[in-house]
C-alpha positions as CSV (number, residue, x, y, z in Angstrom):
1,V,48.7,-71.0,67.8
2,V,45.7,-73.3,68.1
3,W,44.6,-76.5,66.4
4,S,42.0,-76.5,63.7
5,V,39.5,-79.0,62.6
6,G,41.1,-81.6,60.3
7,D,44.7,-80.8,61.4
8,Q,46.9,-83.9,60.9
9,I,50.3,-84.8,62.3
10,A,52.8,-87.5,61.5
11,I,53.9,-89.6,64.5
12,F,56.9,-91.9,64.3
13,H,56.2,-94.0,67.5
14,G,59.3,-96.1,67.9
15,N,59.8,-96.7,64.1
16,N,60.9,-94.7,61.1
17,V,57.5,-94.9,59.3
18,A,55.0,-92.3,60.4
19,D,51.3,-93.0,61.2
20,T,48.7,-90.4,60.5
21,Y,46.9,-88.8,63.4
22,Q,44.1,-86.2,63.3
23,V,43.1,-83.7,65.9
24,A,39.8,-84.4,67.7
25,D,37.0,-82.0,66.6
26,D,36.4,-80.8,70.2
27,C,40.1,-79.6,70.4
28,A,39.7,-77.1,67.6
29,N,40.6,-73.6,68.7
30,S,42.6,-75.0,71.6
31,Q,46.4,-75.0,72.2
32,N,46.1,-78.6,73.5
33,G,45.1,-81.4,71.2
34,E,44.1,-85.0,71.4
35,F,44.8,-87.0,68.3
36,T,43.4,-90.2,66.9
37,K,45.2,-92.5,64.6
38,I,43.4,-92.5,61.2
39,Q,46.0,-94.4,59.2
40,D,48.5,-97.0,60.1
41,N,51.3,-96.7,57.6
42,G,53.2,-99.9,58.6
43,S,56.4,-100.3,60.5
44,G,60.1,-100.0,59.7
45,E,63.4,-99.6,61.4
46,R,63.0,-99.4,65.2
47,L,63.8,-96.1,67.0
48,D,64.4,-95.3,70.7
49,A,62.0,-92.2,70.7
50,T,58.7,-90.9,69.5
51,V,59.1,-88.1,66.9
52,A,56.2,-86.1,65.5
53,L,55.7,-83.4,62.8
54,Y,52.9,-81.0,61.9
55,P,51.6,-80.9,59.2
56,Y,51.4,-84.6,58.1
57,T,52.6,-85.2,54.6
58,D,53.1,-88.3,52.6
59,N,56.6,-89.8,52.1
60,L,58.1,-88.8,55.4
61,S,60.7,-90.9,57.2
62,V,63.0,-90.4,60.2
63,E,66.5,-91.6,61.0
64,K,68.7,-91.4,64.0
65,V,71.8,-89.4,63.4
66,S,75.0,-88.3,65.3
67,E,75.1,-84.7,66.3
68,E,78.3,-83.4,68.0
69,D,76.5,-80.4,69.5
70,S,73.9,-82.5,71.2
71,N,74.2,-84.4,74.6
72,G,71.3,-86.7,73.6
73,D,69.9,-88.4,70.6
74,A,69.2,-86.6,67.4
75,Y,66.7,-87.6,64.7
76,Q,66.2,-86.2,61.2
77,I,62.8,-86.1,59.5
78,L,63.3,-86.5,55.8
79,G,60.9,-85.9,52.9
80,F,59.3,-82.7,54.2
81,V,58.6,-80.0,51.6
82,L,58.1,-76.4,52.7
83,P,55.5,-75.0,50.3
84,E,56.4,-72.1,48.0
85,N,52.8,-70.7,48.1
86,Q,50.7,-70.3,51.2
87,T,47.1,-69.5,51.2
88,Y,45.7,-66.6,53.2
89,C,43.4,-67.5,56.2
90,A,41.6,-64.7,58.0
91,D,42.6,-64.4,61.7
92,S,45.0,-67.4,61.6
93,F,47.7,-69.1,59.7
94,G,47.1,-70.9,56.4
95,E,46.7,-74.7,56.7
96,G,50.2,-76.2,57.3
97,A,51.9,-72.8,57.2
98,L,53.6,-73.1,60.6
99,P,55.4,-76.4,60.8
100,M,56.2,-77.8,64.2
101,A,58.1,-80.8,65.5
102,A,58.2,-82.8,68.8
103,I,60.2,-85.5,70.4
104,T,59.6,-87.5,73.5
105,D,60.6,-90.8,75.2
106,I,59.3,-93.9,73.6
107,D,57.1,-94.6,76.6
108,S,55.5,-91.2,76.6
109,Y,52.3,-90.1,74.8
110,S,52.6,-86.4,75.6
111,L,54.1,-84.3,72.8
112,S,55.3,-80.8,73.2
113,F,55.5,-79.2,69.8
114,R,58.0,-76.5,68.9
115,N,57.8,-74.2,66.0
116,L,60.4,-74.7,63.2
117,L,60.0,-71.2,61.7
118,G,58.9,-67.7,62.5
119,A,55.8,-66.1,61.1
120,I,55.2,-62.8,59.4
121,K,52.1,-60.8,60.3
122,L,50.9,-58.2,57.9
123,Q,48.5,-55.6,59.1
124,L,47.3,-53.7,56.0
125,T,45.0,-50.7,56.0
126,G,43.2,-48.8,53.3
127,T,40.8,-49.7,50.6
128,E,43.0,-51.4,48.0
129,S,43.1,-55.1,47.6
130,V,46.2,-57.2,47.9
131,K,46.3,-60.3,45.6
132,S,49.7,-61.7,46.7
133,V,52.8,-61.0,48.8
134,K,56.2,-62.3,47.7
135,I,59.0,-62.8,50.2
136,K,62.6,-63.4,49.2
137,G,65.8,-64.1,51.2
138,K,68.1,-61.1,51.5
139,N,71.0,-63.1,50.1
140,G,69.1,-65.6,47.9
141,E,68.4,-68.0,50.8
142,R,66.0,-70.8,50.0
143,L,62.7,-70.2,51.7
144,S,60.7,-73.2,50.2
145,G,61.3,-76.7,48.9
146,E,62.7,-79.9,50.3
147,A,63.9,-79.6,53.9
148,T,65.4,-81.8,56.6
149,I,64.2,-81.3,60.1
150,T,66.4,-82.3,63.1
151,V,65.0,-82.8,66.6
152,Y,67.0,-83.4,69.7
153,S,66.1,-85.5,72.8
154,D,68.2,-83.2,75.1
155,G,65.9,-80.2,74.7
156,L,67.8,-78.3,72.0
157,P,65.4,-76.5,69.7
158,P,64.6,-78.3,66.5
159,M,66.4,-77.1,63.3
160,I,65.2,-77.0,59.7
161,S,67.7,-76.9,56.8
162,M,66.8,-76.5,53.2
163,S,68.2,-78.8,50.6
164,D,70.6,-77.4,48.0
165,E,68.3,-78.3,45.1
166,N,66.7,-75.5,43.1
167,G,63.2,-74.5,44.2
């Protein structure tokens, strides 16, 4: 997985309001990225960590929560919507199709992103055209819509949970 020109991330650096950062053009097609703040979205409630999310979307917030399974701090990112439709992109993922999250100490500026979901790779052969592919949960599980993302400071993998709302 590599960064693309124009990729943007949300960084909650010590507060619960995310600023918008964009990958440097010379980091395109690289697994490592350097990001520049392109929009300061203000400040809010203070946090003890830096939390980040790819892709950036409006209306995100983060809050510290108690998690009995964690030996460290846990933070939930709210307001993320996993899209129902994703656009095909040759030789890569569609823009924003593989969400990732990161958490680090408040004094660190190095983020190690972890994927929130898996990916499905289709290798089609033949001469017919495919206009769309529809994927459904085996037992009606929600695969798109509003989601909450939880990140853990103790190294546990991030979790994504879908809301109960229809979608």
